[in-house]
N, C-alpha and C positions, 0 to 999 in steps of 0.2 A: 230317121233321127241321125243328123250329119254334124260332125264334130273336125271343127279346123283346132289343131295346137300348134300348128308350126307358122312359119313366113310360106315353106313349102305346100303345106295342106291349102292353105287360103291362095296362093298362087294358082294351083291345082282348078278349085273352085271358082274362082273369076275365070280361068281360062275355058273351063268345060262347062259353064255358065253365060261364055259371052257376054260376060257384064265390065269386060276390062276399061270402058269408055265411061261409063255410068260411075263406076268406083275409084276412077281417075278423076273425073269431075267432080265425085264428092269430097274427095279429098281435100285438093284444091280448092274447094267453096269452105271447105270446114278449118283448112289449113292446117292438117293434118297429114301423118307418115303413117300409110296402114302396112307400112311392112312392120310396125309396132305392135305388138301383142297386145300394149295395154291400150292404144286407141282402138284396135279390133276390138277388145271385151268393151271399150267405151262407149263404141257408136254403132254396136251388135244388134240394135232391133233397127236402126235405119238401112245397115246392108241385109239383115236377112229382111226385109223388103224390095231390096233388088233382085237377091238369087229365088225370092218365093216366085214370081213371075215366070220363071223359068221351071222350076217344080210344079207348078200350075198346068205349064201346058203340057207336058211331057207325063207317060204314062210309066208307071212304077219300072215294067221292063226295061222302058227305055231309059232311066234314069239311073236305073242297077246300069244297065250297057255304059252308061258313059261314066259315070264315079269309078266302074271297076277299073278302068285304065288310070287310073290319077292314085296319088296318093293319100286320098280324103278320106276320113274314118267314117263310115256310116253303113245303116242296115236299117230293116224296114221294123217295124212297129209289130210284134207279134204277139199274139195271145199266148197262154203258158199252155192250152191245148195242138196250139200250132206248132209250138217250139219243142213239143214232148213226141209228135206226132213226124215231126219233120228226122230226114236223114241225119243232121248233127249228131241226133241224141239213137235214133234209131239204127244207125251206122257204125255208131262210135264203137270198138269195141271194149271200151272202158261202161260201157252200160250194158244191161240185161236184164230178162223179164225176169219177174220177184212175184210170188203169190204170197201174200200176207194173208191169212186168215181173218177174216173178219173185214178186210179192204176190197180183196181180188186182187187180180193181175196189174202191171206196172212196172215201167222202167228204171231202177234204179241202177246208181254207182254202182262201181265196184271199188277195191283199190287203186288210185291213181300210178301204184308201180306196178309194172309187169316181171313176172317171174318165170324165165323159159320161153320168153313170148305171149304170156298170157295174163291178160288182168283177172286176177281173182272174183269171181262175182259177189254179190251180197248174199246175206240171211235174211230170212224172217225173223223181224222181232219177236222173244219170247212173250207168251202168253202172261197179261198181268200174274203174279202170285206161281207162274211156274221154276222157277227157279229160289223159292222162297225158301222150302225145304232143305235144298242141298246147302244153299249160303248159311243157314241156321246153324246145322249140321257142322259144316268144314270150319266155321268161322268162329262161331263159338260155342262147339261143342256140347250142343243140346242132341237129346236122344228121341228115340222113335216116341216115347212115354211123354216125353216133354213138346213134343210139335205135336201129338194127337191132344191134350190138356190144352193149346195155343189155339188147334183148331176147332176144337170144341167149345172154348170160350169165343171165336171168333173171331181174337185177336190177332189172328194171320187166317189168309187163305191161300191155299197152295192147289 
């Protein structure tokens, strides 16, 4: 995906793709100024067609190398599994491995704030009904007998 929000982004894309002459000719033929965001948006499909040849003629690695030295906003599309297995997740101190009973192990985000240089990790979610008795005792003042009666009647599951 490539995004050119500003005039500078657009100029960089034109330069890296070598489409300067074609973009200028198109602007002249249409009587527009592609320095204007509105005009670039209006003619986005035609401009995309001009850039498409460069993208088609280059590998993903060549495109990444070419765009990396510019202000153009870009990233390859990836599946969720590819993103989760990539170093932006696995090497990020915000993420840690978490074992969730019933699901298995996966990377989960911790708190975005670091305390003493460490991001506190996540904890597994409680099992369904795991905290029911504590909540009913503490918040509603129910007794053990009340909880037993509600559990026997299948009103709650603890």
